[in-house]
C-alpha positions as CSV (number, residue, x, y, z in Angstrom):
1,M,99.6,106.3,124.1
2,S,102.8,107.5,125.7
3,P,105.0,110.1,124.0
4,M,107.7,107.4,123.5
5,M,105.3,105.0,121.8
6,Y,104.0,107.9,119.6
7,A,107.5,108.8,118.5
8,R,108.3,105.1,117.8
9,K,105.2,104.8,115.6
10,E,106.0,107.9,113.7
11,R,109.6,106.8,113.0
12,V,108.4,103.4,111.9
13,R,105.8,105.1,109.6
14,A,108.6,107.2,108.1
15,A,110.8,104.1,107.7
16,K,107.9,102.3,105.9
17,E,107.5,105.2,103.5
18,V,111.3,105.3,102.8
19,I,111.4,101.6,102.3
20,L,108.4,101.6,100.0
21,A,110.0,104.4,98.0
22,G,112.9,102.0,97.3
23,A,115.5,102.6,100.0
24,S,117.2,99.6,101.7
25,V,116.5,98.8,105.3
26,D,120.1,99.8,106.1
27,E,119.6,103.2,104.5
28,A,116.2,103.7,106.2
29,A,117.8,102.9,109.6
30,S,120.6,105.4,109.0
31,R,118.3,108.2,107.7
32,L,115.9,107.9,110.6
33,G,118.5,107.6,113.4
34,F,118.0,104.0,114.4
35,K,121.0,102.4,116.2
36,S,121.3,99.7,113.5
37,P,119.2,98.0,110.8
38,F,118.6,95.2,113.4
39,H,117.1,97.8,115.8
40,L,114.9,99.2,113.1
41,S,113.7,95.7,112.2
42,R,112.9,94.8,115.8
43,I,110.9,98.0,116.4
44,F,109.3,97.9,113.0
45,T,108.1,94.3,113.5
46,E,106.8,95.1,116.9
47,I,104.7,97.9,115.6
48,E,103.7,96.7,112.1
49,G,103.5,93.0,112.8
50,K,105.7,92.3,109.8
51,P,109.4,92.9,109.2
52,P,110.6,95.8,107.0
53,I,111.9,93.3,104.4
54,Y,108.2,92.4,103.7
55,F,107.5,96.0,102.7
56,K,110.8,96.1,100.7
57,K,109.4,93.1,98.7
58,L,106.2,95.0,98.1
59,S,108.1,98.0,96.8
60,R,109.9,95.8,94.3
61,R,106.6,94.3,93.1
62,S,105.0,97.7,92.6
63,F,107.9,98.8,90.3
64,N,108.0,95.6,88.2
C-alpha cells in the first residue's frame, strides 16, 4: 500500500468515526481537511464502498 493510500484510508476511518459520533458530513469534511463534502464523499465511497450518508443513517438509528 502506498503512503498516499494509507493516509487516505486513515482520514476516511477518522471521518467514519466522526460521522458515527453524530457529526454531519460537512462538519467531518471540514474537521479532517477535505476540500469539500463532495470530495470526502467521493474518497469515502471509493474506500468504504458506501457513501458517508449511509453511516450517518446508522448513527441516527443507534441513538433512537
